C-alpha positions as MATLAB code, in Angstrom:
seq = 'MIIHLTAAAIAALPERRHQHQFNENAVRMTRTLGVAAGLAGIGLHRIRLAPGSESTQHHWHDADEEFIYILAGRAIACIGTERFEVGPGDFMGFGAPSPAHSLENPFDEDLHYLVGGERNAVDLVHYPRIERTLIKSHGARRWVEWADVHELG';
ca = [
      -6.883   -7.792   25.119;
      -7.730   -4.742   24.087;
      -4.825   -2.128   23.027;
      -5.728    1.564   22.930;
      -3.864    3.768   20.939;
      -4.002    7.408   21.966;
      -3.463   10.135   18.962;
      -0.652   11.111   21.623;
       0.709    7.712   20.986;
       0.177    7.405   17.471;
       2.092   10.689   17.231;
       4.736    9.368   19.080;
       5.456    6.058   17.103;
       8.536    6.878   15.127;
       7.646    7.848   11.365;
       9.824    5.190    9.066;
      10.828    5.966    5.424;
       9.763    3.186    3.234;
      10.761    2.875   -0.341;
       9.169    0.405   -2.727;
      11.821   -1.959   -4.112;
      10.019   -1.494   -7.761;
       9.895    2.621   -7.780;
      12.351    4.641   -7.042;
       9.396    7.664   -6.392;
       7.517    5.574   -3.967;
       8.492    6.846   -1.037;
       6.266    6.700    2.419;
       6.246    8.066    5.628;
       5.232    5.532    7.634;
       3.877    4.946   11.279;
       2.960    1.374   12.058;
      -0.240    0.965   13.610;
      -0.814   -2.810   13.360;
       2.114   -4.065   14.654;
       1.861   -1.191   17.949;
      -1.521   -2.985   18.644;
      -0.729   -6.724   18.507;
      -2.026   -7.374   15.169;
      -0.464  -10.107   13.468;
      -2.992  -10.809   10.815;
      -3.358   -7.265    9.848;
      -1.174   -4.865    8.533;
      -2.142   -1.055    9.547;
      -0.446    2.078    8.738;
      -0.409    5.755    8.738;
       1.219    7.033    5.792;
       2.262   10.569    5.090;
       3.141   10.970    1.367;
       5.016   14.253    0.144;
       4.241   16.202   -2.675;
       5.749   14.536   -6.046;
       5.844   11.133   -4.820;
       3.759    8.021   -5.727;
       2.285    5.631   -2.559;
       3.873    2.330   -4.354;
       4.194    0.614   -8.071;
       0.982   -0.067   -9.619;
      -0.291   -3.364   -8.494;
      -2.838   -5.803   -6.972;
      -2.673   -8.705   -5.175;
      -3.751  -12.042   -5.451;
      -4.316  -12.868   -1.575;
      -4.399   -9.731   -0.050;
      -7.467   -7.699    0.953;
      -6.330   -3.823    1.047;
      -8.405   -0.602    1.946;
      -7.088    3.192    1.899;
      -8.945    6.045    3.840;
      -7.771    9.582    2.810;
      -7.379   11.895    6.415;
      -5.931   14.593    4.834;
      -4.739   16.640    1.380;
      -5.533   15.193   -1.834;
      -4.279   12.477   -4.575;
      -4.552   10.918   -7.877;
      -6.131    7.913   -7.547;
      -4.983    5.313   -9.923;
      -7.285    2.260  -10.267;
      -6.728   -0.275  -13.324;
      -6.729    2.600  -16.015;
      -8.832    4.941  -14.267;
      -7.560    8.172  -12.495;
      -9.505   10.274  -10.406;
      -8.537   13.226   -7.514;
      -9.605   11.968   -3.832;
      -9.208   13.525   -0.545;
     -10.292   13.742    3.443;
     -12.771   11.351    4.102;
     -12.727    9.207    0.509;
     -12.295    5.479    1.041;
     -11.153    2.670   -1.868;
     -11.581   -0.963   -1.017;
      -9.802   -3.460   -3.157;
     -10.962   -7.309   -2.899;
      -8.545   -9.897   -3.878;
      -8.212   -9.830   -6.662;
      -9.006   -6.573   -7.596;
      -8.303   -3.980  -10.172;
      -4.307   -2.441   -9.772;
      -4.130    0.532   -7.963;
      -1.883    3.129   -6.618;
      -1.622    6.617   -5.616;
       0.113    9.635   -7.038;
       0.495   12.942   -5.109;
       1.181   16.154   -7.296;
      -0.315   18.827   -5.266;
       1.974   20.999   -2.976;
       0.873   19.551    0.315;
       1.534   16.301    2.017;
      -1.172   13.499    1.542;
      -2.183   11.741    5.034;
      -4.230    8.197    4.933;
      -4.403    5.075    6.650;
      -3.521    2.078    4.456;
      -4.775   -1.515    5.753;
      -4.841   -5.152    4.605;
      -4.351   -8.359    5.020;
      -0.868  -10.380    5.945;
      -1.286  -13.715    4.232;
       1.785  -15.854    4.360;
       1.219  -16.693    0.672;
       0.282  -13.760   -2.112;
       1.065  -12.560   -5.497;
       1.819   -9.225   -6.210;
       1.465   -8.464   -9.474;
       2.988   -5.378  -11.120;
       1.117   -4.579  -14.824;
       2.983   -1.172  -15.445;
       6.595   -3.133  -15.187;
       5.564   -6.433  -15.904;
       6.523   -8.066  -12.567;
       5.251  -10.411   -9.823;
       6.298  -10.742   -6.612;
       5.841  -14.297   -4.982;
       5.586  -14.374   -1.310;
       5.773  -17.508    0.829;
       6.141  -18.269    4.271;
       8.729  -15.040    4.774;
      10.828  -15.833    1.856;
      10.130  -12.620   -1.215;
      11.292  -13.419   -4.755;
       9.650  -12.078   -7.528;
      10.292  -12.624  -11.370;
       9.425  -10.858  -15.023;
       6.571  -11.828  -17.065;
       8.089  -12.503  -19.692;
      10.034  -15.466  -18.120;
       6.879  -17.233  -16.995;
       5.460  -19.870  -19.207;
       2.290  -21.800  -19.442;
       1.386  -25.068  -18.561;
      -1.041  -26.998  -21.103;
];
């Protein structure tokens, strides 16, 4: 089955406020395209990031691959320890695992971008700046502080 979402249909999708559970400044206004198109294994969202906001908590995945495609506006991409400006037409792909990544919008205009990625039932999401890991397992979500994780011999 082919689902065709016109530009008008996308504009009519509800824009939902999404705040990251580990970063109060990571507030995105999201239109969920993947679900509207009937996708189950891939998430795809059109995001509007207001000035002064961050996209997420700086992170990387063990299982889920992700990408970001900038539609309009500018941002600072943080990939690993590097920081650089991105703008319309720029693309970033993050294999699993990848360097930690996030976006910041310090500019005076909204940033618009597509973000997409896999929706594996099991994944670990690591947040190096706050030393925390999210454990996703078949619908359950739990997190652990890195100080509480112990190596097995």
